[in-house]
C-alpha positions in Angstrom: -8.0 -13.1 -13.4 -7.0 -16.7 -12.9 -9.2 -19.7 -12.0 -8.1 -20.5 -8.4 -10.1 -23.7 -8.0 -12.9 -24.4 -5.6 -10.6 -25.0 -2.6 -8.7 -21.7 -2.9 -8.2 -19.5 0.2 -9.6 -16.6 -1.9 -13.0 -18.2 -2.7 -15.8 -18.1 -0.2 -18.5 -20.7 -0.8 -22.0 -19.1 -0.6 -23.5 -22.3 1.0 -21.7 -21.2 4.2 -24.1 -18.3 4.5 -26.9 -20.8 5.2 -25.1 -22.1 8.3 -24.8 -20.8 11.8 -22.8 -17.7 12.8 -19.2 -19.1 13.1 -19.4 -20.3 9.4 -19.8 -16.7 8.3 -16.3 -15.8 9.4 -13.3 -16.3 7.1 -9.8 -16.1 8.7 -7.0 -17.2 6.4 -3.4 -16.4 5.6 -3.1 -15.9 1.8 0.4 -16.0 0.1 1.0 -12.6 -1.6 1.9 -14.5 -4.7 -1.8 -15.4 -5.1 -2.6 -11.7 -5.3 -0.2 -10.9 -8.1 -2.0 -10.0 -11.3 -0.5 -11.7 -14.3 2.8 -12.1 -12.5 3.2 -8.4 -11.8 4.6 -7.7 -8.3 2.3 -5.9 -5.9 3.9 -2.5 -5.3 3.1 1.2 -5.3 6.2 3.2 -6.2 9.1 1.9 -4.2 6.9 0.2 -1.6 6.5 -3.5 -2.3 5.0 -6.7 -1.0 7.2 -9.9 -1.0 5.5 -12.8 -2.8 6.8 -15.3 -0.2 5.0 -13.5 2.7 1.3 -13.8 3.5 -1.6 -11.4 3.9 -3.8 -12.0 7.0 -7.4 -11.9 5.9 -10.1 -11.7 8.6 -13.6 -11.3 7.2 -17.3 -11.6 8.2 -19.9 -12.3 5.5 -23.6 -11.3 5.8 -26.4 -11.9 3.4 -28.4 -8.7 2.4 -31.1 -8.0 -0.1 -29.5 -8.4 -3.5 -26.0 -9.4 -2.4 -23.5 -10.2 0.3 -21.7 -7.7 2.5 -18.1 -8.4 3.5 -16.6 -6.6 6.6 -13.3 -7.1 8.3 -9.6 -6.3 7.8 -6.6 -7.4 5.8 -3.0 -7.0 7.1 0.2 -7.1 5.1 3.8 -6.2 5.8 5.4 -3.9 3.2 9.0 -3.2 2.4 10.8 -0.1 1.1 13.9 2.0 1.4 14.2 5.2 3.5 14.0 8.2 1.2 16.8 9.9 3.1 19.4 7.2 4.1 18.3 4.3 1.8 18.2 1.8 4.7 15.5 -1.0 4.6 12.2 0.1 6.1 9.3 -2.3 6.9 5.8 -1.4 7.9 2.4 -2.9 8.5 -0.6 -1.9 6.3 -4.1 -2.7 7.6 -7.0 -2.3 5.3 -10.5 -2.0 6.8 -13.0 -3.8 4.6 -16.7 -2.8 4.0 -17.6 -4.1 0.6 -20.7 -5.3 -1.3 -20.8 -8.3 -3.7 -23.8 -8.4 -6.0 -24.9 -10.1 -9.2 -24.8 -6.9 -11.3 -21.9 -5.0 -9.8 -21.4 -1.3 -10.5 -17.8 -0.5 -11.4 -15.9 1.0 -8.4 -18.9 0.5 -6.1 -19.3 -3.3 -5.7 -17.8 -6.6 -6.8 -19.1 -9.6 -8.7 -21.2 -12.2 -6.8 -20.7 -15.6 -8.3 -23.3 -18.4 -8.4 -21.5 -20.7 -5.9 -18.5 -18.7 -4.7 -17.4 -15.2 -3.9 -14.1 -14.5 -5.6 -12.2 -12.4 -3.0 -9.0 -12.0 -5.1 -9.9 -8.6 -6.7 -11.2 -7.1 -3.5 -8.2 -8.2 -1.4 -5.7 -7.0 -4.1 -7.4 -3.6 -4.4 -7.6 -3.1 -0.6 -4.0 -4.0 -0.1 -2.7 -1.7 -2.8 -4.8 1.2 -1.6 -3.3 0.8 1.9 0.4 0.9 0.9 2.1 4.2 1.8 2.6 6.8 -1.0 5.2 9.5 -0.9 8.3 9.9 1.3 9.2 6.9 3.4 11.4 7.5 6.5 13.1 5.0 8.7 12.6 4.9 12.5 16.3 5.7 13.3 15.9 9.5 13.0 19.3 10.5 14.3 21.3 8.0 12.3 19.2 8.9 9.2 20.0 12.6 9.6 23.7 11.8 10.1 23.9 9.9 6.8 22.0 12.6 4.8 24.2 14.9 2.7 24.8 18.4 4.0 25.2 21.5 2.0 26.9 24.6 3.4 27.1 27.8 1.5 30.1 30.1 2.0 31.3 33.4 0.7 33.8 31.7 -1.6 31.3 29.3 -3.1 29.0 32.0 -4.5 31.4 34.9 -4.9 29.4 37.2 -2.6 28.7 37.6 1.1 26.2 35.4 2.8 23.7 37.1 5.2 23.3 33.8 7.1 25.3 30.6 7.4 22.3 28.4 6.2 22.4 25.1 4.4 22.4 25.4 0.6 21.9 22.8 -2.0 24.6 23.3 -4.7 22.2 22.4 -7.5 20.3 25.6 -6.9 23.4 27.8 -6.7 22.8 29.2 -10.2 19.5 30.8 -9.0 21.4 32.8 -6.4 23.1 34.7 -9.3 19.8 35.9 -10.7 19.3 39.6 -10.4 15.9 41.2 -10.6 15.0 44.8 -11.3 15.3 47.0 -8.2 18.0 45.0 -6.6 
């Protein structure tokens, strides 16, 4: 973790908790580049965040016995390719935040509470990465996407036998059609 300095968007000064209610809110736009850990891009699989874009952070801080609770949301725009037609797909990920910062954090349960500041970088990075979609990404243009997907049609000539139905077949699995089991 880098030292971001005392004026960073990702450090909340604890002295603000001694003030009136509006001082407990923290609304900033943080460049995605600040969230990158050791220069590694923020991505999960093929879903990535662009370093030049910003994460919108809207948090409320509250002092509790033994620590500080942080509630709110973090919004980021992600980019990927459609798994079917390979066109560009963008989406919005919104992470709901309910976290505890304490002097002696428990791994996976809470975050480190500093003496003068709360360093929000690890929490924001974790929340953003956990909200990115995992698995198959599809574009919103369903009809165009289906038209550009490859089609496989089995015929009698392809497999050397008769087809009971005219269903779509993937040629990579054609060898399995030639398998014969006992009793067939």
